[in-house]
C-alpha positions as CSV (number, residue, x, y, z in Angstrom):
1,M,0.0,0.0,0.0
2,G,0.8,3.6,-0.6
3,D,3.2,3.1,-3.8
4,A,2.6,5.8,-6.3
5,A,0.4,4.9,-9.4
6,S,2.0,4.1,-12.6
7,L,1.0,6.0,-15.6
8,K,0.0,5.3,-19.1
9,R,0.5,8.3,-21.3
10,E,1.5,9.5,-24.9
11,G,4.4,11.3,-25.4
12,S,6.8,12.8,-22.4
13,L,4.5,14.5,-20.1
14,S,5.5,15.8,-16.5
15,V,2.6,14.3,-14.5
16,T,2.1,14.2,-10.7
17,Q,2.7,10.6,-9.0
18,F,-0.3,9.6,-7.3
19,E,-1.2,7.7,-4.2
20,P,-4.2,5.5,-5.0
21,D,-3.8,3.6,-1.6
22,V,-2.8,4.9,1.9
23,T,0.6,4.3,3.6
24,V,-0.2,2.4,6.7
25,R,1.2,4.7,9.5
26,T,-0.7,2.8,12.4
27,K,-1.4,-0.6,13.3
28,D,-1.2,-0.7,17.0
29,Y,-4.6,-1.3,18.3
30,R,-6.5,-4.7,19.0
31,I,-9.8,-4.8,16.9
32,G,-12.8,-6.6,17.8
33,A,-15.1,-7.5,15.0
34,I,-19.2,-7.4,15.2
35,G,-20.8,-9.2,12.5
36,A,-19.5,-12.0,10.3
37,G,-21.6,-11.3,7.2
38,M,-20.1,-10.6,3.5
39,I,-18.9,-7.4,4.2
40,M,-17.0,-8.2,7.2
41,S,-15.6,-11.8,6.0
42,E,-14.7,-10.8,2.4
43,C,-13.5,-6.8,3.0
44,H,-12.9,-5.8,6.4
45,L,-10.8,-8.8,7.4
46,A,-9.5,-9.5,4.2
47,A,-8.0,-5.9,4.1
48,Y,-6.8,-6.2,7.9
49,K,-5.0,-9.5,7.1
50,Q,-3.0,-7.7,4.4
51,A,-2.2,-4.5,6.2
52,G,-1.1,-6.5,9.3
53,F,-3.8,-5.1,11.7
54,T,-4.6,-7.2,15.0
55,V,-8.1,-8.6,14.8
56,A,-8.3,-10.3,18.2
57,A,-11.9,-11.2,18.5
58,I,-15.2,-11.6,16.6
59,T,-18.8,-12.2,17.4
60,S,-22.2,-12.3,15.3
61,R,-25.8,-12.7,15.7
62,T,-24.9,-16.7,15.1
63,K,-22.0,-17.9,16.8
64,A,-21.5,-20.7,14.3
65,N,-21.1,-17.9,11.7
66,A,-18.5,-16.2,13.7
67,Q,-16.6,-19.4,14.5
68,K,-16.3,-20.3,10.7
69,V,-15.1,-16.7,10.0
70,A,-12.8,-16.7,12.9
71,E,-11.0,-20.2,11.6
72,R,-10.8,-18.6,8.2
73,W,-9.1,-15.4,9.3
74,E,-7.1,-17.1,12.3
75,I,-9.1,-14.8,15.0
76,T,-8.4,-16.4,18.2
77,T,-11.2,-15.5,20.4
78,V,-15.1,-16.2,19.3
79,H,-17.3,-14.3,21.9
80,D,-21.1,-15.6,22.4
81,T,-22.7,-12.2,22.1
82,P,-21.8,-8.5,21.0
83,D,-22.3,-7.5,24.5
84,A,-19.5,-9.7,25.6
85,L,-17.1,-8.7,22.9
86,I,-17.4,-5.0,23.8
87,E,-16.8,-5.8,27.5
88,D,-13.8,-7.8,26.7
89,S,-11.0,-5.4,28.4
90,S,-8.5,-6.6,25.6
91,I,-10.1,-4.9,23.0
92,E,-9.4,-1.3,22.1
93,I,-11.3,-0.9,18.7
94,I,-14.8,-1.9,18.0
95,D,-15.4,-2.5,14.3
96,L,-19.3,-2.7,13.6
97,A,-20.8,-4.6,10.7
98,Y,-24.5,-4.6,12.0
99,P,-27.9,-3.3,10.6
100,P,-28.4,0.3,11.3
101,D,-31.2,-0.2,13.2
102,Q,-29.4,-2.3,15.9
103,Q,-25.9,-0.2,15.5
104,P,-26.8,2.4,17.9
105,D,-27.4,0.6,20.9
106,L,-24.0,-1.2,20.1
107,I,-22.1,2.2,19.9
108,R,-23.9,3.2,23.0
109,K,-22.6,0.2,24.9
110,A,-18.8,0.7,23.7
111,L,-19.0,4.2,24.3
112,Q,-19.5,3.4,28.0
113,Q,-16.4,0.9,28.3
114,Q,-12.9,2.6,29.5
115,H,-10.9,0.3,27.4
116,I,-12.5,1.2,24.0
117,K,-10.6,4.0,22.0
118,G,-12.3,4.0,19.1
119,I,-15.5,2.5,16.9
120,L,-15.8,2.2,13.4
121,A,-19.5,2.2,12.4
122,Q,-21.1,1.3,9.1
123,K,-23.2,3.5,6.9
124,P,-25.9,4.7,7.2
125,L,-24.8,5.4,10.8
126,A,-28.6,5.3,12.0
127,L,-32.1,5.3,10.7
128,S,-32.4,9.0,11.1
129,L,-30.7,12.2,11.2
130,E,-31.9,12.9,14.6
131,E,-30.5,9.6,15.9
132,A,-26.9,10.2,14.0
133,I,-26.7,13.7,15.8
134,K,-27.2,12.0,19.1
135,L,-24.8,9.7,18.5
136,R,-22.1,12.3,17.3
137,D,-22.9,14.2,20.4
138,E,-22.6,11.2,22.5
139,A,-19.3,10.0,21.4
140,K,-17.8,13.6,22.2
141,A,-19.3,13.6,25.5
142,A,-17.4,10.1,26.2
143,G,-14.3,11.5,24.7
144,K,-14.2,8.3,22.3
145,I,-13.6,8.4,18.8
146,L,-16.6,7.4,16.4
147,S,-15.7,6.9,12.7
148,V,-18.1,6.0,9.9
149,N,-17.3,3.6,7.3
150,Q,-17.6,5.6,4.0
151,N,-15.0,3.3,2.2
152,M,-15.9,4.9,-1.3
153,R,-13.6,7.8,-0.3
154,Y,-10.7,5.0,-0.2
155,D,-11.5,3.8,-3.7
156,Q,-8.5,4.1,-5.7
157,S,-10.0,6.2,-8.6
158,M,-11.6,8.5,-6.0
159,R,-8.5,9.1,-4.2
160,V,-6.5,9.9,-7.2
161,L,-9.4,12.2,-8.6
162,K,-9.5,14.2,-5.3
163,Q,-5.6,14.5,-5.7
164,I,-6.1,15.8,-9.3
165,I,-8.9,18.0,-8.3
166,D,-6.9,19.5,-5.4
167,S,-3.9,20.0,-7.6
168,G,-5.8,22.5,-9.9
169,A,-5.2,20.5,-12.9
170,L,-8.9,20.6,-13.9
171,G,-9.5,24.0,-13.1
172,E,-12.6,25.4,-11.6
173,I,-15.0,22.3,-11.6
174,V,-18.2,23.0,-13.5
175,F,-20.1,19.7,-13.4
176,A,-19.6,16.2,-12.1
177,Q,-21.6,13.1,-12.4
178,I,-21.9,9.2,-11.0
179,D,-24.0,6.9,-13.0
180,M,-24.7,3.5,-11.6
181,H,-26.3,0.8,-13.5
182,A,-25.5,-2.2,-11.4
183,I,-27.4,-4.6,-9.0
184,P,-26.4,-4.6,-5.5
185,H,-27.0,-7.8,-3.3
186,W,-29.5,-6.0,-0.9
187,Q,-29.2,-7.1,2.7
188,P,-32.1,-9.1,3.9
189,F,-32.4,-6.9,7.0
190,L,-33.4,-3.7,4.5
191,E,-36.8,-5.3,3.9
192,N,-37.9,-4.0,7.4
193,Y,-37.2,-0.7,6.2
194,D,-39.1,1.8,4.0
195,R,-35.9,3.8,2.9
196,L,-34.0,1.9,0.5
197,T,-31.7,3.2,-2.3
198,L,-30.9,6.7,-1.3
199,S,-30.1,5.9,2.4
200,N,-28.0,2.6,1.8
201,M,-26.7,3.0,-1.8
202,S,-26.7,6.7,-2.8
203,V,-25.0,7.3,0.4
204,H,-21.8,6.2,-1.2
205,H,-22.0,8.7,-4.0
206,L,-23.5,11.6,-2.3
207,D,-20.7,11.3,0.4
208,V,-18.1,10.9,-2.1
209,L,-19.2,13.9,-4.0
210,R,-19.0,16.0,-0.7
211,F,-15.4,14.8,-0.4
212,L,-14.5,16.0,-3.4
213,L,-16.4,18.9,-4.0
214,G,-17.2,20.2,-0.6
215,Q,-20.6,20.5,1.0
216,P,-23.9,21.1,-1.4
217,T,-26.2,23.9,-0.8
218,E,-29.0,22.4,-2.3
219,I,-30.4,18.9,-3.5
220,T,-33.2,17.9,-5.7
221,T,-34.1,14.1,-5.5
222,Q,-36.4,12.1,-7.8
223,T,-37.1,8.4,-7.5
224,R,-39.6,5.4,-8.8
225,K,-39.9,2.4,-7.3
226,D,-37.8,-0.8,-8.3
227,P,-39.9,-3.5,-9.9
228,R,-37.2,-6.2,-9.2
229,T,-37.7,-5.6,-5.8
230,T,-40.4,-7.6,-4.1
231,F,-40.6,-5.8,-0.7
232,E,-42.3,-3.0,-0.2
233,H,-40.2,0.3,-0.1
234,S,-40.5,4.3,-1.1
235,D,-37.3,4.8,-3.2
236,G,-35.8,2.2,-5.6
237,I,-34.2,4.0,-8.4
238,T,-33.0,7.4,-7.6
239,V,-31.6,10.5,-9.4
240,S,-30.1,13.4,-7.6
241,T,-29.0,16.7,-8.5
242,L,-26.6,18.6,-6.2
243,R,-25.6,22.3,-6.5
244,F,-22.4,23.7,-4.5
245,A,-21.5,26.8,-3.3
246,S,-19.1,27.2,-6.1
247,G,-21.6,27.0,-8.8
248,A,-20.6,23.6,-9.6
249,L,-23.4,21.0,-10.4
250,A,-23.4,17.1,-9.9
251,V,-25.8,14.3,-10.7
252,S,-26.0,11.2,-8.8
253,L,-28.0,8.2,-10.5
254,E,-28.4,4.8,-8.8
255,D,-30.3,2.1,-11.2
256,V,-30.4,-1.0,-9.3
257,W,-32.8,-2.5,-11.8
258,S,-30.3,-2.2,-14.6
259,G,-31.8,-4.3,-17.6
260,P,-33.5,-7.5,-17.9
261,R,-32.8,-10.1,-15.2
262,Q,-32.9,-13.4,-17.2
263,D,-30.5,-16.2,-18.1
264,G,-29.0,-15.5,-21.6
265,Y,-29.4,-11.7,-21.4
266,K,-25.8,-10.1,-21.5
267,D,-26.0,-7.0,-19.2
268,D,-23.7,-4.2,-19.0
269,Q,-23.7,-3.5,-15.3
270,H,-21.2,-0.5,-14.5
271,I,-20.8,2.4,-12.2
272,N,-19.3,5.3,-14.2
273,W,-18.2,8.9,-13.2
274,R,-16.8,12.0,-15.1
275,V,-15.7,15.4,-13.7
276,D,-15.7,18.5,-16.0
277,G,-13.3,21.6,-15.2
278,T,-12.1,24.7,-16.9
279,K,-8.7,23.3,-17.5
280,G,-9.6,19.6,-17.8
281,V,-11.7,16.5,-17.6
282,A,-11.5,13.2,-15.7
283,K,-13.3,10.2,-16.0
284,G,-13.3,6.5,-15.1
285,T,-15.1,3.8,-13.5
286,I,-15.9,2.1,-10.3
287,G,-14.8,-1.5,-10.6
288,W,-17.1,-3.3,-8.1
289,P,-19.9,-4.7,-10.3
290,T,-17.4,-6.3,-12.2
291,G,-14.8,-7.4,-9.7
292,A,-11.9,-5.4,-11.5
293,A,-9.7,-2.4,-10.4
294,S,-11.6,1.1,-10.7
295,T,-10.2,3.2,-13.5
296,L,-9.4,6.7,-14.2
297,T,-8.2,8.8,-17.3
298,Y,-7.7,12.7,-17.5
299,A,-6.5,15.4,-19.7
300,S,-5.6,18.8,-18.5
301,T,-4.3,21.8,-20.4
302,E,-2.0,22.5,-17.4
303,T,-0.3,19.4,-16.6
304,T,-0.7,16.9,-19.5
305,G,-0.4,19.0,-22.6
306,G,-4.0,18.3,-23.4
307,E,-3.1,14.6,-23.5
308,W,-5.2,11.9,-21.8
309,V,-2.9,10.4,-19.0
310,T,-4.1,7.0,-17.3
311,P,-2.6,6.4,-13.8
312,T,-3.1,2.7,-13.1
313,W,-3.1,0.4,-9.9
314,D,-3.4,-3.2,-8.9
315,T,-5.7,-2.8,-5.8
316,M,-9.5,-2.9,-6.0
317,W,-12.2,-0.9,-3.9
318,F,-13.5,-4.1,-2.3
319,P,-11.3,-4.9,-0.2
320,H,-8.2,-2.6,0.0
321,A,-10.2,0.5,0.7
322,F,-11.0,-1.0,3.8
323,I,-7.3,-0.6,4.9
324,G,-7.7,2.9,4.6
325,V,-10.5,3.2,6.7
326,M,-9.4,1.3,9.6
327,E,-6.0,3.0,9.5
328,Q,-7.3,6.4,9.7
329,L,-9.1,5.3,12.8
330,Q,-6.0,3.9,14.5
331,H,-4.0,7.0,13.2
332,A,-6.5,9.5,14.8
333,I,-6.6,7.4,18.1
334,K,-2.5,7.3,18.5
335,T,-2.2,11.0,17.4
336,G,-5.0,12.7,18.8
337,E,-5.8,14.2,15.5
338,A,-9.4,14.1,14.3
339,P,-10.0,11.1,11.8
340,A,-10.5,11.7,8.3
341,L,-13.9,9.8,8.3
342,S,-15.3,11.6,11.5
343,V,-18.9,11.2,12.9
344,A,-19.2,15.1,12.8
345,D,-18.4,14.8,9.1
346,N,-20.8,12.1,8.5
347,V,-23.8,13.7,10.1
348,E,-23.6,16.3,7.3
349,T,-23.7,13.3,4.9
350,M,-26.7,12.1,6.9
351,A,-28.4,15.8,6.7
352,L,-27.9,15.4,2.7
353,I,-29.5,12.2,2.6
354,E,-32.2,13.5,4.8
355,A,-32.6,16.5,2.4
356,G,-32.9,14.1,-0.6
357,Y,-35.8,12.4,1.0
358,R,-37.7,15.5,1.9
359,S,-36.9,16.5,-1.7
360,I,-38.9,13.3,-2.7
361,T,-41.6,13.8,-0.3
362,E,-42.5,17.5,-1.1
363,E,-41.6,17.2,-4.7
364,R,-39.0,20.2,-4.8
365,T,-35.5,21.3,-4.5
366,V,-34.3,21.3,-0.7
367,K,-31.6,23.8,0.8
368,L,-29.1,22.3,3.1
369,S,-30.0,25.1,5.6
370,E,-33.4,23.7,6.0
371,I,-31.9,20.5,7.7
372,P,-30.2,21.6,11.1
373,T,-27.4,19.5,12.3
374,H,-26.8,21.6,15.5
């Protein structure tokens, strides 16, 4: 991790060496994993093993599942319940992979433990903005670091794109878009919620647009139900338009239907993105739907002579981005600095989601100033 991206380019160009993956600065703390489903077993634990992080214990709703995952990843302790793991005095970081309706109670339990130094929660942090604000304030009062797993910020193409934007190579950003036509494997617990796509899938894209362009000033969201989703829901396929203080516009589209679903139909599932600026353009793909690395190519009048340049890397969003997510929390604990993925910042993403739902319900553009977070 941390090696600069290699470059494919035409001619001899002076191009910044990018860092698609983080350098692991800190790996000093003992992690307790709560959850043994796909995201924990295939992403969190795979990334932690590669980075050399210490996962000291695991638990799940079903102990047999936790035991199976523990054997796979050589985790020595399996607890009967989440409460037992949280109370284990040898654990310093709680890594949660639990449904958002059950997550707040576990966070609160962890905040009460003197030996717990930090908590990594999943997104969405809670089922409502009000609950997310309470968790933010309770963590601050407890003097604990609560971080939220917005892992798309650590996707390699998003990290390099952020570095390109911050360098000024694209000039003033005029327009950005994320275009998703891909079918997620909806977690079974989502069947119990009315909110579906905006809260659980768009949250990736709306958060990463905040990461790239800053806080939006307004959002307009439209939706239709997803005819493939058999359980009742309010939002299936969503399109959100965001305006930023700079004047930039962005569109985030989540289509989780993506064509016919039948044997023999050759679909073209993808997540594409593009950013246009006054001095250049960057565009690429998120590799998750196809199991490939994400991609990026860009051209700049300032730094590439107008030629298209393609940084490359061998790592992927799943699982390698999860190294960065856990590393930033450990480094914040060690240094006392705010984590890159702070709960305070995540509350602002939750506010953006809430504004999107208000836009759907009231059929209008909603200003973020209408959604208080303090």
